[in-house]
C-alpha positions in Angstrom: -19.0 5.2 -8.8 -21.6 5.6 -6.0 -23.7 9.0 -6.0 -22.2 11.1 -3.0 -19.0 9.0 -2.9 -15.5 10.5 -2.9 -15.0 9.2 -6.4 -18.0 10.9 -7.5 -16.9 14.0 -5.8 -13.6 14.1 -7.6 -15.4 13.3 -11.1 -14.9 9.8 -11.7 -17.7 8.2 -13.7 -19.0 4.8 -14.2 -17.0 2.8 -16.8 -13.7 4.8 -16.1 -10.8 2.7 -16.0 -8.2 3.3 -13.4 -4.6 2.9 -15.2 -2.2 4.2 -12.9 -2.4 4.8 -8.9 0.4 7.0 -7.6 2.7 6.7 -10.6 2.2 2.8 -10.4 1.0 1.4 -13.8 -2.0 -1.4 -13.0 -1.9 -4.8 -14.7 -5.8 -5.0 -14.5 -6.2 -6.5 -11.2 -9.0 -5.2 -9.2 -7.3 -6.6 -5.7 -4.0 -4.6 -6.9 -5.9 -1.1 -7.0 -7.5 -1.6 -4.1 -4.3 -2.1 -2.0 -2.8 0.9 -3.8 -5.7 2.9 -2.8 -5.7 1.7 0.9 -2.1 1.8 1.2 -2.1 5.6 0.2 -2.3 8.3 2.6 -5.0 10.9 2.0 -3.8 11.8 -1.6 -4.2 9.8 -4.7 -2.6 10.7 -8.1 -4.9 8.7 -10.8 -4.5 8.5 -14.4 -8.1 7.3 -15.9 -9.1 5.9 -19.3 -12.5 7.1 -19.9 
């Protein structure tokens, strides 16, 4: 999470693990998460493991 980024602005922290994006459980692959984020419109629903 980079300082000044959108992720930081919504409260994500270094070490947080995304486990669900827009109601789709992630299997642990980084590319999968990137595709879901990029394919989303302006709003994301995230479930984070801290």
